[in-house]
C-alpha positions as CSV (number, residue, x, y, z in Angstrom):
1,M,14.9,-6.7,14.7
2,K,14.4,-6.3,11.0
3,V,11.2,-4.6,10.1
4,D,9.2,-4.1,6.9
5,L,5.8,-2.4,7.2
6,H,4.9,-2.0,3.6
7,C,4.6,-4.8,1.0
8,H,2.1,-6.3,-1.4
9,S,1.0,-9.8,-2.4
10,T,-1.2,-11.2,-5.2
11,A,-4.2,-10.3,-3.1
12,S,-3.8,-6.8,-4.7
13,D,-1.0,-5.9,-7.2
14,G,2.0,-7.9,-6.0
15,A,3.6,-10.8,-7.8
16,L,3.9,-13.3,-4.9
17,T,1.2,-15.1,-3.0
18,P,1.0,-14.2,0.7
19,T,2.7,-17.4,1.6
20,L,5.6,-16.9,-0.8
21,L,5.9,-13.3,0.3
22,V,6.2,-14.2,4.0
23,E,8.8,-16.9,3.1
24,R,10.8,-14.4,1.1
25,A,10.7,-12.0,4.0
26,Y,11.9,-14.7,6.4
27,E,14.7,-15.6,4.0
28,R,15.8,-12.0,4.0
29,G,15.8,-11.8,7.8
30,V,12.6,-9.8,8.3
31,T,11.2,-10.6,11.8
32,L,8.4,-8.0,11.9
33,L,6.3,-7.8,8.8
34,A,3.1,-6.0,7.8
35,L,1.3,-7.2,4.7
36,T,-0.4,-4.0,3.3
37,D,-2.3,-4.9,0.2
38,H,-4.3,-2.2,-1.5
39,D,-7.9,-2.0,-0.3
40,T,-8.2,-5.6,0.8
41,L,-7.5,-7.9,3.8
42,E,-7.9,-11.1,1.8
43,G,-4.2,-12.1,2.0
44,L,-3.9,-11.8,5.8
45,Q,-5.2,-15.2,6.9
46,E,-2.8,-17.1,4.5
47,A,0.1,-14.8,5.5
48,H,-0.5,-15.4,9.2
49,A,-0.4,-19.2,8.6
50,A,3.0,-18.9,6.9
51,A,4.3,-16.4,9.5
52,T,3.3,-18.7,12.4
53,R,5.1,-21.6,10.7
54,L,8.3,-19.6,10.2
55,G,8.3,-17.6,13.5
56,V,7.8,-14.2,11.8
57,Q,5.7,-11.6,13.7
58,L,3.0,-10.5,11.2
59,V,1.0,-7.4,11.9
60,N,-2.4,-6.9,10.2
61,G,-2.0,-4.2,7.6
62,V,-3.8,-2.5,4.7
63,E,-3.1,0.3,2.3
64,L,-6.3,2.3,1.7
65,S,-6.9,4.6,-1.3
66,C,-8.4,8.0,-0.7
67,V,-8.4,11.6,-2.1
68,W,-7.0,14.8,-0.8
69,G,-6.8,18.0,-2.8
70,G,-7.8,16.2,-5.9
71,T,-5.0,13.7,-5.7
72,T,-5.1,10.0,-4.9
73,I,-3.4,9.5,-1.5
74,H,-2.5,6.1,0.2
75,V,-2.8,5.6,3.9
76,L,-1.4,2.6,5.8
77,G,-3.3,1.0,8.7
78,Y,-1.8,-1.4,11.2
79,G,-2.8,-3.6,14.2
80,F,-6.5,-3.7,13.7
81,P,-8.7,-6.8,14.2
82,L,-9.8,-8.5,11.0
83,A,-13.4,-8.4,12.3
84,S,-13.6,-4.6,12.3
85,E,-17.0,-3.7,11.0
86,A,-16.0,-0.2,10.1
87,L,-13.0,-1.3,8.0
88,G,-15.0,-4.2,6.4
89,K,-17.7,-1.8,5.2
90,A,-15.1,0.7,3.9
91,I,-13.2,-2.0,2.0
92,E,-16.4,-3.3,0.5
93,R,-17.0,0.2,-0.9
94,L,-13.4,0.4,-2.1
95,H,-13.8,-3.0,-3.9
96,E,-16.8,-1.6,-5.8
97,G,-14.8,1.5,-6.6
98,R,-11.9,-0.6,-7.9
99,W,-14.1,-2.5,-10.2
100,R,-15.6,0.7,-11.6
101,R,-12.1,2.1,-11.9
102,A,-10.9,-1.0,-13.9
103,E,-13.9,-0.7,-16.2
104,T,-13.2,3.0,-16.7
105,I,-9.5,2.3,-17.5
106,A,-10.5,-0.3,-20.0
107,E,-13.1,2.0,-21.6
108,R,-10.6,4.8,-22.0
109,L,-8.0,2.4,-23.5
110,A,-10.6,1.1,-25.9
111,A,-11.3,4.7,-27.0
112,K,-7.6,4.9,-28.0
113,G,-7.8,1.7,-30.0
114,I,-6.6,-0.7,-27.3
115,G,-9.2,-3.4,-27.0
116,D,-9.8,-6.3,-24.5
117,A,-7.8,-4.5,-21.8
118,L,-10.0,-5.6,-18.9
119,E,-10.1,-9.2,-20.0
120,G,-6.3,-9.1,-20.6
121,A,-5.6,-7.6,-17.2
122,L,-7.8,-10.1,-15.5
123,S,-6.1,-13.0,-17.3
124,I,-2.7,-11.8,-16.1
125,Q,-4.0,-11.2,-12.6
126,R,-5.5,-14.7,-12.3
127,A,-2.3,-16.3,-13.7
128,L,-0.5,-15.0,-10.6
129,G,-3.0,-17.0,-8.4
130,S,-4.7,-13.9,-7.1
131,S,-8.2,-13.4,-5.8
132,E,-11.3,-12.1,-7.6
133,N,-10.5,-8.5,-6.8
134,A,-10.5,-6.0,-9.6
135,P,-7.3,-5.9,-11.7
136,A,-5.0,-3.0,-10.8
137,R,-2.9,-0.7,-13.0
138,P,0.2,-3.0,-12.9
139,H,-2.0,-5.8,-14.4
140,F,-3.2,-3.5,-17.1
141,A,0.5,-2.5,-17.7
142,D,1.5,-6.1,-18.1
143,Y,-1.3,-6.7,-20.6
144,L,-0.1,-3.7,-22.6
145,V,3.4,-5.2,-22.7
146,Q,2.0,-8.7,-23.6
147,A,-0.2,-7.3,-26.3
148,G,2.7,-5.3,-27.8
149,Y,1.4,-1.8,-27.2
150,V,4.5,-0.9,-25.1
151,R,8.0,-2.2,-24.5
152,D,7.8,-2.5,-20.7
153,R,5.8,-1.7,-17.7
154,S,7.6,1.7,-17.3
155,E,6.5,2.8,-20.7
156,A,2.9,1.6,-20.0
157,F,2.8,3.9,-16.9
158,R,4.5,6.7,-18.7
159,K,2.1,6.7,-21.7
160,W,-1.1,5.4,-20.4
161,L,-1.5,4.6,-16.7
162,G,0.7,7.0,-14.6
163,A,-0.3,10.1,-12.7
164,G,-2.3,12.5,-15.0
165,K,-2.7,9.8,-17.7
166,L,-5.9,8.2,-18.8
167,G,-5.5,5.3,-16.4
168,D,-5.2,7.7,-13.4
169,V,-8.9,7.4,-12.3
170,K,-9.6,9.0,-8.9
171,Q,-13.3,9.6,-8.6
172,H,-14.2,6.4,-6.8
173,W,-12.1,7.0,-3.6
174,P,-13.3,8.5,-0.3
175,E,-11.8,11.7,1.2
176,L,-8.7,11.5,3.4
177,D,-10.7,12.5,6.5
178,D,-13.2,9.7,6.0
179,T,-10.4,7.2,5.6
180,L,-8.7,8.4,8.7
181,A,-12.0,8.2,10.6
182,T,-12.5,4.6,9.4
183,L,-9.1,3.5,10.6
184,R,-9.4,5.2,13.9
185,E,-12.8,3.5,14.4
186,A,-11.1,0.2,13.6
187,G,-8.5,0.8,16.3
188,A,-5.6,1.0,13.8
189,W,-2.2,2.8,14.0
190,I,-2.2,5.0,10.9
191,S,0.7,6.1,8.7
192,L,0.8,8.3,5.6
193,A,2.3,6.1,2.8
194,H,5.3,7.4,0.7
195,P,4.6,11.2,1.2
196,W,7.3,12.0,-1.4
197,Y,5.5,9.9,-4.1
198,Y,2.9,12.5,-4.7
199,D,3.9,15.2,-7.2
200,F,3.6,18.1,-4.8
201,T,5.5,21.3,-4.1
202,R,7.2,21.4,-0.7
203,S,4.4,23.7,0.6
204,K,1.6,21.4,-0.6
205,R,3.3,18.3,0.9
206,R,3.5,20.2,4.2
207,K,-0.3,21.0,4.0
208,L,-1.0,17.3,3.3
209,V,1.0,16.2,6.4
210,A,-0.8,18.9,8.5
211,A,-4.2,17.6,7.3
212,F,-3.2,14.1,8.0
213,A,-2.0,14.9,11.6
214,Q,-5.1,17.1,12.3
215,G,-7.3,14.2,11.1
216,G,-5.8,11.8,13.6
217,G,-2.9,10.2,11.7
218,H,-0.1,8.8,13.9
219,A,3.0,8.4,11.7
220,L,4.7,9.3,8.4
221,E,6.4,6.7,6.2
222,V,9.6,8.5,6.3
223,V,11.5,5.7,4.6
224,N,10.1,3.9,1.5
225,G,12.6,1.6,-0.1
226,M,15.9,3.2,-1.3
227,Q,14.5,6.6,-1.9
228,P,17.1,9.4,-2.0
229,A,18.5,10.3,1.4
230,E,17.5,14.0,1.0
231,Q,13.9,13.0,0.8
232,V,14.2,11.0,4.0
233,G,15.7,14.0,5.7
234,S,12.9,16.3,4.5
235,L,10.2,13.9,5.7
236,A,12.0,13.5,9.0
237,I,11.7,17.3,9.4
238,L,8.0,17.1,8.8
239,A,7.6,14.3,11.3
240,R,9.3,16.3,14.0
241,E,7.3,19.5,13.2
242,F,4.0,17.7,13.5
243,G,4.9,15.4,16.4
244,L,4.4,12.3,14.3
245,M,5.9,8.8,14.7
246,V,7.4,7.2,11.7
247,S,7.1,3.9,9.7
248,A,9.4,2.3,7.2
249,G,9.0,-0.3,4.5
250,S,10.2,-1.6,1.2
251,D,6.9,-1.2,-0.7
252,F,7.8,-4.5,-2.2
253,H,5.7,-5.7,-5.2
254,A,7.8,-8.3,-7.0
255,P,11.3,-9.8,-7.2
256,A,13.8,-8.0,-9.4
257,E,11.9,-4.7,-9.3
258,W,12.9,-1.4,-7.7
259,S,12.4,-2.6,-4.1
260,E,13.2,-5.7,-2.0
261,L,11.8,-6.9,1.2
262,G,13.5,-5.6,4.3
263,L,15.6,-3.2,2.2
264,Y,15.3,0.6,2.8
265,R,17.4,3.5,4.1
266,A,18.0,3.9,7.8
267,L,15.6,5.9,9.9
268,P,17.0,9.0,11.7
269,E,17.7,7.8,15.2
270,D,15.8,10.6,17.0
271,L,12.4,9.6,15.5
272,S,9.9,7.3,17.2
273,P,9.0,4.1,15.3
274,V,5.3,3.3,15.3
275,W,6.1,-0.4,15.6
276,R,7.2,0.1,19.2
277,H,3.5,-0.1,20.0
278,F,3.1,-3.5,18.4
279,R,2.7,-6.5,20.7
280,Q,4.8,-9.6,20.5
281,N,3.7,-13.2,20.6
282,D,0.0,-12.8,20.1
283,P,-1.4,-16.2,19.1
284,T,-4.5,-14.8,17.6
285,I,-5.0,-13.2,14.2
286,R,-4.4,-9.8,15.7
287,N,-0.7,-9.3,16.3
288,A,-0.7,-5.6,17.3
289,E,-2.6,-3.5,19.7
290,G,-4.3,-0.5,18.2
291,P,-4.2,2.9,19.9
292,A,-6.6,3.5,22.7
């Protein structure tokens, strides 16, 4: 079984529609897929229709933004019902926060002489066929490239949008403990996304994992795409120390970028994959059983 529990569509900041993403996963041999768009469930109905047609098991997924220790953290939820009231209310608040963040990014760019950034990012987002969610930082990055302010997306993040830059707006996210409580109430399996992505010391990363485990998290994303093998090894040690299961995924956003669907380093064999708890052949929109 080929698994990918982390990917994004045009419902958030990916380049492919949910249908095209599922089709690409199928072509690459993925048989168990979780669509985990940022702070939205809007792509899941369409993705389930494509998955049913192709025989791919699709698990309801989401990647929620939150804050821990002053840093934006991402948490993955799996196997919840789409009708979860707790999750629906939390996502509604996150949508509002994302619009405020987009407006703040545009205001900060305007103060640096870069005008029409919000309109430009929205134009790029809509050209991809996405929903009416707020544009994300990749959309702003593509606008900066299109308008000639930077050479490529990497430069846009390095100069304007990356961690610690003016586009790194955090104040609209809930705290980690609140996000964990929401996902637990929704009956989701919970994984800490890309723990090595955060610019932490080894000690601070361990404190984050400890807080995540204490707050009711279930798994670490020990493997995120083709990250260095030594990072996988270090995260595996943390999973063992705190008795956590593990998840793995490509973190796919677009073709020809740094990740590809179904492509990531192998998990250490002694670790317990969270997807062992997912149910097979559920004809309803809920394709995984959440924890009791």
